[in-house]
LUMZA-859785 format. One record per residue: x, y, z of N, C-alpha, C, O in turn; residue in one letter. Coordinates in steps of 0.02 Angstrom, whole numbers, plus 50000, padded with zeros to 5 digits. Example, Ala and Ser with C-alpha at 12.3 -4.5 7.8 and 13.67 -1.06 7.14 Angstrom:
506604971650390506154977550390506604983550390507124983450423A/506424988850354506844994750357506455000250394506705005750402S/
//
This chain:
500424994150001500035000149997500465006649996500325011449960X/501035006450041501545011750036501755013449970501815019149950X/501885007649934502235009049875501765010949822501975014349775X/501075008749825500555011649777500495019049795500405022649746X/500505022049851500435029549870501045032849841500965037749805X/501635030449853502245033949826502205033749760502355038949731X/502015028549723502025028149649501485032349617501595034849562X/500825033549652500435038549630500615046149644500375050649609X/501055047449699501395053649704501855055049648501885060649623X/502215050049627502705051549570502295053349514502475058449485X/501765050249492501385051049426500985057649431500915061149381X/500725059449491500375066149500500745072049492500465077349477X/501315071549501501865076549502501935080149431501965076749381X/501945085849429501925090249361502675089349330502775089249269X/503215088649379503845088949340503855081449312503415077249318X/504515080849277504625074449239504795069049296505095070049349X/504525063049272504625057049325505285055949331505665056849283X/505535053449397506145051749413506065044049394505765040449434X/506265041949347506175034649330506745030949364506625024949366X/507315032649391507775029049430507535027849493507625022449522X/507155033849525506835032049591506265026949584506185022549626X/505855027649528505345022449518505565015849515505295011449549X/506125014649470506395008149464506645004949522506614998849528X/506945009249572507245007249635506695005449679506755000549716X/506105009149679505575007249719505265000449701505094996649746X/505184998849632504964991949610505344986849633505104981849659X/506094988149623506544982649644506534980749718506604975049740X/506414986949758506394985249827505724981149848505704976549889X/505204983549813504484979749820504614972949799504334968949836X/504974970349748505054963949716505524960449780505384955049805X/505914963249794506434960049847506054959149913506204954049945X/505584963249938505184962549989504714956849989504664953050038X/504304956049926503944950349911504324944249913504144939449946X/504874944149876505234937649883505544935449944505654929549953X/505694940449989505844939150058505294936350095505394931650133X/504654939250086504084936750121503954929650107503834925550151X/503974928350036503874921550011504404916850042504244911450066X/504954918650041505514914550075505364912450141505434906650160X/505134918050180505084916050253504444911550261504444907050304X/503894912650220503274908650222503564901250215503414896850254X/503964900450160504214894050135504554889750202504374884350226X/505044893850222505484891350277504994889350349505094884250383X/504514893850361504124893150410503664885950397503594881650440X/503444885750341503054879850320503404874150323503104869250344X/504074873650302504494867850297504594864950363504614858850369X/504664869150419504834868150479504134864350507504174858850534X/503554867550500502904864850523502734858450490502624853450525X/502704858350427502374852850382502764845850398502434840650397X/503414845750412503794839750417503594835250484503734829250492X/503254839250526503034834850593502194833050583501864830550628X/501924834850517501224832850528501104826650491501304825650434X/500774822850527500594815650509499894814050482499734808650458X/499484819650490498764818650472498724817050400499224816350365X/498084816350378497914815550303498174821150267498174826550297X/498414821050205498644825550165498124831950157498294837850165X/497484829650140496924834450122496834838450191496694844450188X/496894835750243496764840150307497394845450313497304851350326X/497984842950302498604847150299498584853350254498774858950272X/498314851950189498274856850140497684862150157497704867950136X/497134859550199496624863950224496864868150278496604873650284X/497354866150321497664869550364498074875150341497994880750364X/498544873550292498924877950258498604883050219498864888650213X/497984881450190497644886750154497274891150206497184897050191X/497074888950263496764892350317497324897850352497184903750362X/497864895250366498354899150398498684904950356498824910450380X/498784903150288499174907550251498684911350194498884914850147X/498074909950209497474913750168497584912550092497554917150050X/497714906550078497734904849997497274899849976496924896650016X/497254898949912496744893449885497044887149891497654886949902X/496684881649884496894875149900497464873349848497964870149864X/497364875449793497894872849732498484876449760498994872949764X/498524882249780499204885649795499494880749857500054878349860X/498964880049904499204876749968499534869649953500004867349985X/499234866949906499534860049881500244860549846500714856549854X/500224865449811500954867249781501484869049836502074867949823X/501314871549894501744873849932502044866949969502554867850002X/501794860649967502024855249991502584852249955502914847549977X/502694855349894503194853349853503104846449805502614842949817X/503424845049766503464839549719504044836749715504574839749726X/504014829449694504584825049681504984829249630504654832349587X/505724829749629506124832149577506114827249523506094821249532X/506124830549460506094825749399506714820849394507284822949400X/506584814949384507214810649375507654812649314507384813849260X/508324813149321508714814449263508694808949211508844803049224X/508484811249150508504805549093508904809149040508834814949023X/509444803749010509834805948962509704801448896509804795448900X/509514804048845509284799748789508874793748807509014787948790X/508394795348841507894789548863508144784648926507804779748940X/508674785948960509024781949000509024785149064509134791149063X/508944782549114509124784549181509804784749210510234782549172X/509984786749260510694786749291510924780249298511444778549270X/510564775749338510804768949355511014764549273511524761249265X/510574765449230510654761949171511334764349136511734760549108X/511384770549141511974774649108512534772049148512984769749112X/512634771749209513154769449256513304762849221513864761749198X/512814758349217512914751149204513244750549134513694746449123X/513004754849087513314754349015514004757249019514444754748983X/514134761749052514854765349067515334759649098515924759249081X/515084755849138515494750549170515604744649124516144741649130X/515194742749080515314739049029515904741248979516354737448960X/515834747648963516374750348912516914750548953517454748748928X/516904752649020517604752049054518074746649057518674747149066X/517714740949048518124733549047518534734048982519074731248981X/518334737448927518684737148875519254740848875519744738848843X/519284746848911519814751348921520394750648961520384747649015X/520944753648935521574754048983521954759448988521974763248940X/522314760849044522714766649062522264772549082521814772549123X/522504778249042522174785449059521434784949048521024787349087X/521264781548992520594781248967520094778149019519524780149029X/520434772649051520014768949102520044772649163519564771949200X/520554776549181520484781449237519964786949235519574788349281X/519994790149172519424794249157518764791849152518284795649164X/518694786049137517984783449138517784782149205517204783249222X/518254779749250518124778049323517854785449355517334785649388X/518234790849344518024796849377517364798849352516944801249391X/517224797849281516604799949259516014795349297515474797749314X/516184789149306515704785249336515564786949408514994786449430X/516114788949449515974792649512515704798049518515354799149568X/515784802749470515364808549470514534808049451514074811649472X/514504803249412513774800949398513514797349464512934798649478X/513774794249495513604791149564513434796749619512904797349650X/513934800249623513754806949670513244810849646512914813749689X/513064811849585512484815349560511904812149580511434815549601X/511854805749577511304801049578511124800949660510554801149683X/511714800549699511634801749776511314806849792510844806049830X/511474813549769511214819549775510444819949755510064823549787X/510264816649708509544816549675509194812049737508694814149767X/509434807049750509124802649801509044807649864508504808049892X/509494810649881509364815749943508884820549937508544822349985X/508824823149878508324828949867507664825149867507194827749897X/507584819349835506934816349825506674814249897506064814549907X/507084812249946506884810250018506654817250045506104817550071X/507064822850039506904828850067506204831650049505834834950085X/506094829249975505394831949956504794828849978504254831849977X/504874823149997504244820150048504344822350119504714819850161X/503904827750123504024832050198503904828050255504194829550307X/503484822850251503314819150315503834814150331503824811950389X/504304811950290504834807450311505564810650313506074807350325X/505544817750299506154821450301506504822150367507104823350366X/506124821450433506514821450490506784814150509507154813350558X/506594808950466506854803450476507274800050417507304794050405X/507604805550383507954803850327508544799150341508684795250295X/508934798850398509394794450413509164786850414509474782250386X/508524786250452508194780250457508014777350381508144771450366X/507754781450342507574779150278508134776750237508044772650192X/508744779450253509294777750208509504771350227509874768150190X/509294768850287509544762550311509164756350267509364750550263X/508594758950236508304753650188508574753550123508254750450081X/509134756550105509424756950049508864758849992508754755049945X/508554764750000508054766149953508244767749877508774770549862X/507804765849834507884767549760507324772049748506904772949792X/507274774949693506824780449674506084777749679505624781049705X/505994771749654505374768949659505074767749725504464767849731X/505474766649777505264766449846505114773749880504694774249924X/505454778549859505384785349875504764788149840504414792249870X/504614786149777504004787349758503374784549789502824787349785X/503454779149819502924775749845502824779049915502244779049936X/503254781549951503224785650009502884792449993502574795150038X/502914795349933502634800949919501984800049903501594804749909X/501804794249882501014792049859500684790549926500074789849919X/500874790049983500574788150045500254794350072500604798550099X/499584795350065499264800750073498864800850139498684806250162X/498714795050169498294793850230498684794350288499264792350288X/498374797350347498774798350403498904791450440499434790750469X/498504786950440498654780350471499254776450444499634773350481X/499314776850380499914772550360500484776750360500994773550350X/500564783350367501054787150376501334785650446501914783750452X/500914786450501501034784650571501314777850580501734777150625X/501124772450540501264766150546502094766250513502574764150546X/502154768550457502934769650437503324773250480503884770950493X/503114779250509503564782850552503724777850614504314777350631X/503324774750641503404770650705503944765750686504444765250721X/503864761950628504344757750613505034760150594505514756350601X/505124766550571505714769850548506104771950621506724772350628X/505664773050666505924775350730506194769650776506644770450818X/505834763350762506084758050794506714755250763507184753250797X/506694755350702507324753250657507894757250669508444754550669X/507844763650680508414768350700508634766950762509244766150770X/508204766350817508414764450882508764758050886509284757650919X/508454752350850508824746350847509584746850820510044743950850X/509684750250768510364751850739510764755650785511364754550786X/510524759850823510884763250874511114758750931511704758950947X/510734755050961510864750251000511384745050978511854743351013X/511264742750919511674737150898512444740150887512914736250893X/512574747750870513214749750854513554750250928514164750950933X/513174749850977513574750651055513774743751080514144743651129X/513564737751054513574732151078514204727451041514444728750986X/514354723151075514834717751058514434712151038513884711151064X/514704707850983514394702550962514104697851023514454696451071X/513474695651017513154692151078512404691851065512184693751011X/512014689451114511364688451110510984694951088510584695351042X/511184700551135510854706951131511054710451067510704715151046X/511604708651034511734711450965511314708750913511034712150870X/511274700950923510804697550874510064699850886509704700350837X/509844701050940509114702950954508994710050918508474710950886X/509474714850924509504721050891509474720150806509104723450770X/509854716150789509984715050724509244711850698508934714050649X/509014706650738508314703850720507764710050705507434710550653X/507764714250757507304718850767507354724250705506834726150679X/507914726350685508054729650635507814726850579507484730450541X/507934720250564507744717350501507014716250505506734716750450X/506614714850560505934713750556505684720850541505274721350495X/505874726350574505474732550555505654734750478505224737750445X/506164733650454506384735050379505844730650340505564733150292X/505684723650360505264719350324504614723150323504334724650270X/504364724650381503714727650386503544733650344502994734750319X/504144737850339504044744750301504054743250221503734746650180X/504484737350204504394734950131503744731950117503524732050059X/503404729250165502784725650154502244731050149501784729950110X/502264736750184501774742850179501864745950105501404748050072X/502594745750083502734749550010502524744449964502364746349908X/502504737949979502364732549921501574733249913501304732049859X/501244734849963500514735849955500244741149900499694741049872X/500784745949890500674752349842500934748449774501534747049771X/500544746849723500684743849665501124749149626501014755249626X/501654745849590502184749849556501844752549491502154756649457X/501244750549474500964753549410500594759949433500434764249392X/500464760549497500044765949517500534772549513500284778149506X/501184771549519501504776849518502004777449463502354782449458X/502034772249418502494772749359502044775249307501474773049299X/502364780649266502084783449208502074778449149502614775549145X/501684776649107501724771449052502144775549009502224781649016X/502444771448958502824773648905502404779448852502644784248822X/501684776848853501364781148807501224788348842501224793748813X/501094787148913500954794048939501654798948938501644805048930X/502164795748947502854799648940502904802748870503124808448864X/502674798848812502774801148749502324806648736502504811448701X/501714806248765501234811248758501424817648788501314823048760X/501704817048847502014822648877502624826148839502704832248838X/503014821948811503574823748780503294827348709503544832648690X/502874824848680502594828548616502264835448638502424840548608X/501844835548686501494840848710501944846648722501844852248698X/502524844848764502984849948774503344853248718503464859248715X/503544848248666503784850648607503414856248566503684861148541X/502804854748563502324858348523502154863848557502064868748521X/502074864848622501934870648670502604874748671502524880848678X/503224872348665503804876448668504004878448596504474882348586X/503644875848544503904877448466503334878148426503274874548376X/502894882548443502114882348409502234881948328502684885248304X/501884878548294501874878148225502324872248196502524872148138X/502464867448242502814861448221502434857048173501824856948182X/502664853648126502234849248084502364842148125502754841948173X/501994836348099502084830548135502754828048110503024824048148X/503054829348057503724826548030504324829148081504764825648104X/504204836448091504624840548136504614838548204505154838848234X/504074836348236503964833448303504384826948300504814825848343X/504264822648250504624815848248505274815848249505594811748282X/505564820848211506304822048205506644824648269507244823848280X/506274827448308506514830548373506484825948437506744827848490X/506104818848430505984813948475506754811048499507134809748453X/506954810048557507444804648569507414798148525506894795848501X/507984795648520508014790348475507614783948491507384780348447X/507544782648561507044776548582506364778748561506034774348533X/506074784448567505364785948535505404786948456504934785648418X/505954789148438505904791448366505894784848322505544784848271X/506264778948339506194772348302505564769348313505404765248269X/505124770248363504484767048369503804770448353503234768248361X/504054777248323503464780948292503614782748227504184782048204X/503074785548187503064788748127502664794148128502194794748166X/502884799148076502464805748076501684804448078501304808348107X/501474799148048500744797448042500464795548117499924797648139X/500894791548152500604790348226500754796448272500434796948324X/501214800948258501274807548290500654811948279500394815048326X/500414812048215499704816148206499254813348235498874817148266X/499114806548238498544804348281498634805248355498124806148389X/499284805148388499344806748456499224814048469499004815748524X/499354818248424499304825048437498514826548432498234830348471X/498214823548383497394824548381497144821948450496744825748479X/497334815648483497224813148543497234817848601496794818048643X/497794821848601497924827348661497704833248645497964837848677X/497224835148597496824840048576497314845948549497184851848560X/497854843948513498174848548485497814852248423497494848748385X/497844857748414497404861148351497924861348291498504863348296X/497644858848235497954858148172497754862648128497164862648111X/498224867348101498054872448050498574872547996499134874948003X/498304869047929498694867847882499374864047892499914865447866X/499224858647935499724854147952500234856048005500694852348022X/500114862148028500514864548092500094864048150499494865248149X/500434862248204500124859548269500274865348325500834867748333X/499734867148360499774871848418499324869348480498774866648475X/499654870548537499354869048604499414874648649499934877948652X/498824875848688498874882048732499194878048794498954872948818X/499734881048815500214878248870499834878448946499424882848958X/499984874348989499664873249055499674880049085499154881949111X/500274884549087500284889949127499714895049098499444898949137X/499554894949031499064898849013498404896749035498014900849059X/498234889849027497604888449057497564889349136497004889949161X/498064889349170497914889649238497714897649249497294898749293X/497944902449217497784908849224497444912149157497604917549132X/496954908049133496624909649063496314916249061496384919549009X/496004918449108495654925649099496124931049108496024936749087X/496644929249138497124934449140497414935649071497474941349047X/497584930549044497864930548974497414933248932497624937448891X/496734931648932496224934848882496204942048898496224946148851X/496184944148961496124951548966496784955048937496704960648913X/497324952748937497974955148910497894955548825498184959748791X/497494950948802497344950248734496874955848708496924959148656X/496374956048760495834961648741496094968048752495824972348717X/496504969848788496894976048801497334977548741497394983248719X/497624972348716498134973648658497804972948594497904977448554X/497394967848576497154966648513496454964848512496224960448475X/496054968748557495374968048557494984973348565495234978948556X/494334972748582493904978548591493314977848638493094972148646X/493074982248665492494983048712492094988648693492284994248710X/491534987848659491164993248628490454992048631490234986648652X/490014997648606489374996648589489174998748516489445003748492X/488754995548481488534996648410488015002548416487795004948469X/487865004448352487355009148350486605007648373486165011948376X/486525000948390485885000548419485954999048494485494996348524X/486515000848524486655000448596486774993348616486694991948675X/486944988548573487114982348592487784981048608488214982348567X/487964978048675488664977248686489064972448646488824967148626X/489734974548633490164970048589490834970148627491094975048653X/491094962948624491774961748653491974956648611491644951548599X/492714958648580493024953848536493754954348536494044958648570X/494074949948498494824948648489494904948748422494424947148387X/495544950748392495724950348320496484947648331496884949448374X/496594942548277497234940448262497374938148208496894935848176X/497934937748182498124935048104498574930148101498894929048152X/498674926348046499024921548037498834914348065498354914048103X/499204908148047498944902748072499044901248151498704897148182X/499454904548172499564904748253498974907548288498704904648335X/498754914548261498124916448281497494912948276497054912948320X/497464909348207496864905748212496934899348248496384897248268X/497434895748263497454890948314497334892448380497114887948415X/497464898548407497454901148472496734902048479496464899648529X/496334905548430495684906548443495234900448446494744900348482X/495424895048404495044889648407495104886148470494584884248498X/495704884948496495824883448568495574886848616495364883848665X/495544893448613495244897848662494454897248664494134897248716X/494214896848611493384895548605493304889148639492824888948678X/493664883948633493514876948667493734877948740493444874048779X/494114881648764494254882048837493704886548872493424885248926X/493594892548828493014896948856492274894748853491834896848890X/492214889748801491544887548802491074892848780490484891448791X/491174898148754490784903748728491144906348678491714904548665X/490724912248639491004916148590490754913048521490464907748516X/490914917048469490864914348408491524915848355491754921548353X/491744911748322492314912048278492184914448220491694912248190X/492564919148191492544921348115493244920848099493674924548122X/493364914948048494004914148024494114916447959493644917947923X/494734916747938494984918647866494564923647835494264922547782X/494534929947872494144935547841494704939347802495254940247828X/494584941147748495044945047703495024952347722494514955547726X/495574954247732495564961847759496234965547715496794963047709X/496034971547690496544975147655496594973147576496274968547549X/497024977047548497274976347473497654969147468497554965647419X/498004967347511498534962347508498144955547536498454950447550X/497424956247542497134949847553497364945347620497254939347627X/497684949547667497924945547729497374942947767496894946547783X/497414936747782496804933347828496794936347896497324937447926X/496274937547918496194939947983495564935948022495034934647994X/495724934348091495264929648125495034933948186495384938348211X/494384932148209494084935248260493654931348303493244927448281X/493764932448373493394928548411492924934648456493144939048494X/492244933348440491774938848457491244936148499490954930948486X/491104940348555490504938748609490044943548592490184949548592X/489454941248576488784944248555488254944348621488014949348647X/488154937948639487614937748690487834940148753488404939448775X/487264943548789487474947048851487654942948902487984945348948X/487454935848904487754931748951488484930448940488894931148986X/488674928348875489384927548859489804933348883490304932648919X/489564939648858489904946448885490044947048952490584949048975X/489444944848991489584946349058490004940649096490284941949149X/490034934149066490424929349095491184931149083491624929849124X/491294934349022491964936449006492224942349049492814942649067X/491804946949062491944953849091492074952149160492554954749189X/491654947749193491654947349268492334943649282492594944149337X/492624939749231493284936449253493894940049233494444939249259X/493714944949175494334948749151494414955049182494984957249190X/493874958649201493944966149225494464966949282494754972349286X/494624961749329495164962449370495854962849346496334965149377X/495854960149282496494959749248496634965049198497214966549182X/496084967949173496154973249123496534979249143496484981449200X/496914981849101497354988449120497054995049077496905000349103X/497004993549009496914998848961496104999648955495865005148941X/495734994548964495014994848942494584992849000494054989948989X/494814994149066494464992749122493824996349129493314993849151X/493905003349106493285008049115492765005949065492165006249080X/492965003649003492445001848945492144995248971491554993848957X/492534990849010492244984349036491664985849085491094983749079X/491884989849135491364991749185490724995249165490184994349193X/490845000249105490255002149080489784997249041489174997649049X/490064992949003489674987748969489304983849021488714982249014X/489684982449074489234977549131488764981249153488214978549158X/488804987849172488224992249194487664992149141487084990849158X/487844993549071487264993949023486944987149016486354987449000X/487204981049023486924974949028486474973549081485934970649073X/486734975849142486234975749202485594979749193485044977749212X/485714985249162485074989849145484574986949098483964987349105X/484904983849047484544980848994484174974649019483614973348996X/484464970649065484144964949091483584965749140483054962449139X/483754970349183483214971249243483004977049252482534977649291X/483274982949220482964989349238482744993149174482704999249179X/482584990249115482454993549055481824997349057481705001549014X/481404996149106480764999549111480795005849151480325009849150X/481365006849188481425012049224481515018849183481835018349131X/481285024349200481275030649157482035032649144482195035449091X/482485031149192483125033849177483565028449140484165029449133X/483275023049118483585017549091483905019649022484505019449011X/483405021648977483625023848910484145029448901484595028748860X/484105034848938484485040148940485225037448965485745039848942X/485215033149005485765030149043486245026948994486825028448981X/485825021848966486185018348900486445022348855486935020348825X/486175028748839486465031648784487045035448806487505036548766X/487045038048882487635040448906488245035348908488835036848895X/488035029348924488605024048920488835023748852489445024048841X/488465023248809488565023948730489275028748714489825026948693X/489025034848733489505040748725490185039448766490725040348738X/490135037348834490665036548879491185031648844491795032648839X/490835025948821491335021048788491595023448724492185021948712X/491275026748682491545030348623492135034448648492695033548625X/491995039248699492575043448733493185039448742493745040848719X/493015033948782493665030248813493955026748759494545025448768X/493685024548698494065021848645494335026548597494735024448555X/494145032748599494435036748541494795043448568494995047748529X/494845043848637495145049548667495815051148645496025056948638X/496175045648632496895045948621497005046648540497585046748519X/496535047148502496615047048433496335053348412495725054148414X/496775058348389496545064148375496085065448312495555068648314X/496295062948265495925064348199495325059548196494775061848185X/495425052348208494805048748205494365049548266493765048348267X/494695051748315494275053248376493855059448372493305059348400X/494045064848341493705070648322493095068648275492535071248278X/493275064348236492635062948185492155059148222491565060648211X/492285053848270491895050148308491465054648355490865053548366X/491805059648383491495063948439490975068748404490475070648434X/491135070648336490665075248302490045071348274489475073648269X/490255064748254489675061048231489125059448277488545058848259X/489375058648350488905056548404488785062448450488465061648502X/489035067848435488925074648478489195072648545488795071648591X/489915071848554490135071448618490635075848630491095076948590X/490555078748690491065083248709491285082748781490925079948822X/491815085248796492155083348858491735086248930491755083248984X/491445091348921491055092948978490415088648993490285087249051X/490055086648943489585081448954489905074548983489635071049026X/490535073348952490795065748974490925066949058490815062349097X/491135072949078491225072249158490595071549194490605068649248X/489955074349166489385073249200489195066449189488965063549238X/489225063349139488985055649126489425051849178489155047149207X/490105053249194490525048849229490135048849309490105043749344X/489905054349325489585055149393488885052149392488565052549445X/488635049249341487915047549335487875039749340487385036849318X/488385036549369488335029749367487805027249412487695029549468X/487455021749378486865019449411486835012349454486345009749481X/487475010349452487695003149492487375002849560487024998149579X/487535009049600487275009449665486575009549680486325006549728X/486225013349635485485014349634485165006949617484665004749645X/485515003449568485284996349550485484991149608485244985449608X/485864993049651486124988649713485534990149762485244985549791X/485384996549770484844997049835484144995149808483694993649846X/484054995349732483364993449717483314984849729482824982049753X/483814982149712483854974649717483784972649791483464967649806X/484084976549836484124974549908483434976249934483264973049984X/482984980849909482334981749931481844976249914481394974049951X/482014974249844481554968449817481694962649855481214959049869X/482344960749878482474954749917482184955849987481974950750014X/482134961450019481894962050082481074961150080480784958450127X/480784963250032480034961850012479884954850001479314953149985X/
//
């Protein structure tokens, strides 16, 4: 809030803006936000590692404590790090191949290969440690987990234990196993040493039995799902690839088992959009914050207006294959709007694509979600929403028609005030002047409509 006030003070000053001061303030704010986020992450890491209840309850607690939605709370728990894959092979398989190659080497070549293998083993050990740390509820018992000689499949199974009862059973066995190991290290060979070894072995066996109940198939991604994800990432990161291009970019193990024809079928199955043989996919980061992205598009290449019949209109304009594919996917995600593709514009017959929203329900749906994210056309969005509300519920009021006409002129003013020549023509055409505009702005009927609605509800 302090930053916003200072920022407004800078803007309101008549003299030239001090850009260096403004940039310094923005950098300080970014640093403060990053520091706050790190502090929350550290506090959460200390708290969550001793929680043994069901994961759904833990997520609800995080959401309540830090005032965030459930999806963000779930993300705060962290995820398993991606397993390093080189040319379709994991590190253990690579080390195995390198050891086979080392048998045929001699002298310096053999020594270099040995050092490379040791480096790979060190990297894999570090990855195992990070994987154990990512499973928050076994993090305090990391040394006991290492006594199991865990591999990544076992750690994944720990990660997929979500219920509190199973977690408590595992932690109990880990503690008993660690205690038996400590006692064993203090003893000489004898009956007590034998009993400690037996208890250690028994607890290990019971933990492995719990993990065995979790099927390997439930945590392992199938080859097909891995391939689908790989293809999706290729198209998301390189829009406009053909099936031949996607096929050529696949790792060898997948390249040999696929063809451009099978790739095109897979792309169709994962809902990629095909435009003249080129494929496009909206990335997950866009889908996650879809309306923010739509608002940015409306601000830059869209419009919010009213036609001569005082009907509200919202739409976006794009060109080329990429724009066409984006609008087709956007219509599918939004489940509203009307597409107008390949419209010829100008002397060069360049194709233009439009995604327009005509119905009041569609426009209301879009504006309700986009107005918080709009920057340049926020005023027009709020005016259109006011006009729709008047048309739907208050059109018989004596002030309804005059106010809709005012909104029409206000929107024209907002859309053309920065254009000298065209704006002057529009203002003259519709008899718009700045003095009237200031009056219209103070004549907003939203509060009046709220009062009428509240009286109707009470009655």
